[in-house]
C-alpha positions as protocol buffer text, in pm:
chain_id: "A"
residue {
  index: 1
  type: MET
  ca { x: 996 y: 1408 z: -1262 }
}
residue {
  index: 2
  type: ASN
  ca { x: 733 y: 1644 z: -1400 }
}
residue {
  index: 3
  type: LYS
  ca { x: 677 y: 1968 z: -1214 }
}
residue {
  index: 4
  type: ILE
  ca { x: 341 y: 1968 z: -1042 }
}
residue {
  index: 5
  type: SER
  ca { x: 207 y: 2216 z: -793 }
}
residue {
  index: 6
  type: LEU
  ca { x: 88 y: 2097 z: -455 }
}
residue {
  index: 7
  type: SER
  ca { x: -265 y: 2213 z: -533 }
}
residue {
  index: 8
  type: ASP
  ca { x: -271 y: 1978 z: -835 }
}
residue {
  index: 9
  type: LEU
  ca { x: -165 y: 1677 z: -631 }
}
residue {
  index: 10
  type: THR
  ca { x: -436 y: 1414 z: -603 }
}
residue {
  index: 11
  type: PRO
  ca { x: -428 y: 1084 z: -416 }
}
residue {
  index: 12
  type: ILE
  ca { x: -386 y: 905 z: -748 }
}
residue {
  index: 13
  type: THR
  ca { x: -91 y: 1115 z: -865 }
}
residue {
  index: 14
  type: PHE
  ca { x: 68 y: 1085 z: -522 }
}
residue {
  index: 15
  type: LEU
  ca { x: 41 y: 705 z: -530 }
}
residue {
  index: 16
  type: GLN
  ca { x: 167 y: 688 z: -889 }
}
residue {
  index: 17
  type: THR
  ca { x: 469 y: 900 z: -799 }
}
residue {
  index: 18
  type: PHE
  ca { x: 529 y: 701 z: -481 }
}
residue {
  index: 19
  type: ILE
  ca { x: 522 y: 368 z: -665 }
}
residue {
  index: 20
  type: ILE
  ca { x: 755 y: 493 z: -939 }
}
residue {
  index: 21
  type: GLU
  ca { x: 1005 y: 619 z: -681 }
}
residue {
  index: 22
  type: LEU
  ca { x: 977 y: 291 z: -488 }
}
residue {
  index: 23
  type: MET
  ca { x: 1053 y: 101 z: -809 }
}
residue {
  index: 24
  type: HIS
  ca { x: 1362 y: 316 z: -866 }
}
residue {
  index: 25
  type: ALA
  ca { x: 1478 y: 258 z: -507 }
}
residue {
  index: 26
  type: SER
  ca { x: 1421 y: -118 z: -524 }
}
residue {
  index: 27
  type: GLU
  ca { x: 1620 y: -141 z: -849 }
}
residue {
  index: 28
  type: GLN
  ca { x: 1923 y: -16 z: -656 }
}
residue {
  index: 29
  type: LEU
  ca { x: 1879 y: -269 z: -375 }
}
residue {
  index: 30
  type: GLY
  ca { x: 1924 y: -643 z: -372 }
}
residue {
  index: 31
  type: THR
  ca { x: 1621 y: -870 z: -383 }
}
residue {
  index: 32
  type: GLU
  ca { x: 1611 y: -934 z: -9 }
}
residue {
  index: 33
  type: GLN
  ca { x: 1659 y: -568 z: 82 }
}
residue {
  index: 34
  type: SER
  ca { x: 1395 y: -467 z: -171 }
}
residue {
  index: 35
  type: GLN
  ca { x: 1144 y: -710 z: -22 }
}
residue {
  index: 36
  type: GLN
  ca { x: 1219 y: -583 z: 330 }
}
residue {
  index: 37
  type: LEU
  ca { x: 1171 y: -222 z: 217 }
}
residue {
  index: 38
  type: ILE
  ca { x: 833 y: -298 z: 59 }
}
residue {
  index: 39
  type: GLU
  ca { x: 724 y: -500 z: 364 }
}
residue {
  index: 40
  type: ASN
  ca { x: 823 y: -219 z: 603 }
}
residue {
  index: 41
  type: ILE
  ca { x: 633 y: 38 z: 396 }
}
residue {
  index: 42
  type: ALA
  ca { x: 325 y: -184 z: 378 }
}
residue {
  index: 43
  type: LEU
  ca { x: 323 y: -252 z: 753 }
}
residue {
  index: 44
  type: THR
  ca { x: 370 y: 114 z: 838 }
}
residue {
  index: 45
  type: ALA
  ca { x: 102 y: 226 z: 593 }
}
residue {
  index: 46
  type: GLY
  ca { x: -135 y: -43 z: 720 }
}
residue {
  index: 47
  type: ARG
  ca { x: -100 y: 75 z: 1078 }
}
residue {
  index: 48
  type: PHE
  ca { x: -152 y: 435 z: 968 }
}
residue {
  index: 49
  type: PHE
  ca { x: -464 y: 355 z: 765 }
}
residue {
  index: 50
  type: GLU
  ca { x: -608 y: 151 z: 1052 }
}
residue {
  index: 51
  type: GLU
  ca { x: -543 y: 436 z: 1295 }
}
residue {
  index: 52
  type: VAL
  ca { x: -711 y: 690 z: 1066 }
}
residue {
  index: 53
  type: TYR
  ca { x: -1003 y: 455 z: 1000 }
}
residue {
  index: 54
  type: ARG
  ca { x: -1065 y: 393 z: 1368 }
}
residue {
  index: 55
  type: SER
  ca { x: -1031 y: 759 z: 1464 }
}
residue {
  index: 56
  type: SER
  ca { x: -1252 y: 887 z: 1179 }
}
residue {
  index: 57
  type: GLY
  ca { x: -1577 y: 803 z: 1354 }
}
residue {
  index: 58
  type: LYS
  ca { x: -1718 y: 637 z: 1661 }
}
residue {
  index: 59
  type: ASP
  ca { x: -1897 y: 370 z: 1454 }
}
residue {
  index: 60
  type: ASN
  ca { x: -1568 y: 261 z: 1295 }
}
residue {
  index: 61
  type: LYS
  ca { x: -1423 y: 160 z: 1632 }
}
residue {
  index: 62
  type: LYS
  ca { x: -1678 y: -120 z: 1656 }
}
residue {
  index: 63
  type: LYS
  ca { x: -1646 y: -249 z: 1300 }
}
residue {
  index: 64
  type: PRO
  ca { x: -1386 y: -510 z: 1211 }
}
residue {
  index: 65
  type: LEU
  ca { x: -1157 y: -386 z: 935 }
}
residue {
  index: 66
  type: ASN
  ca { x: -1208 y: -687 z: 709 }
}
residue {
  index: 67
  type: LYS
  ca { x: -1585 y: -644 z: 671 }
}
residue {
  index: 68
  type: GLY
  ca { x: -1762 y: -448 z: 403 }
}
residue {
  index: 69
  type: LYS
  ca { x: -1745 y: -407 z: 29 }
}
residue {
  index: 70
  type: ARG
  ca { x: -1420 y: -448 z: -156 }
}
residue {
  index: 71
  type: ARG
  ca { x: -1419 y: -182 z: -422 }
}
residue {
  index: 72
  type: PHE
  ca { x: -1071 y: -200 z: -563 }
}
residue {
  index: 73
  type: PHE
  ca { x: -931 y: -545 z: -493 }
}
residue {
  index: 74
  type: PRO
  ca { x: -1149 y: -841 z: -590 }
}
residue {
  index: 75
  type: PRO
  ca { x: -1085 y: -1165 z: -398 }
}
residue {
  index: 76
  type: ARG
  ca { x: -806 y: -1372 z: -547 }
}
residue {
  index: 77
  type: GLN
  ca { x: -797 y: -1744 z: -599 }
}
residue {
  index: 78
  type: ALA
  ca { x: -511 y: -1911 z: -418 }
}
residue {
  index: 79
  type: THR
  ca { x: -247 y: -2050 z: -651 }
}
residue {
  index: 80
  type: PRO
  ca { x: -18 y: -2332 z: -544 }
}
residue {
  index: 81
  type: LEU
  ca { x: 344 y: -2239 z: -487 }
}
residue {
  index: 82
  type: THR
  ca { x: 614 y: -2422 z: -676 }
}
residue {
  index: 83
  type: LEU
  ca { x: 965 y: -2424 z: -540 }
}
residue {
  index: 84
  type: LYS
  ca { x: 1259 y: -2432 z: -777 }
}
residue {
  index: 85
  type: ALA
  ca { x: 1542 y: -2661 z: -680 }
}
């Protein structure tokens, strides 16, 4: 890992580093364990982000989380699942 000072750390570099380390960890786990790890991280992060969002302002407590502009993730089209026998 490259040496970086804490003052140089940005949200983007943090997320990039986090994802790379998660990929390394999931390579060492089996498929099922890897999926559980990612799911646990996503659920924990989701609860944290919701908590921060709701506590960041009185107006946010009244707004549903799924309303508003989507800046980073455009809506996806559903694709049918195919099961392999």
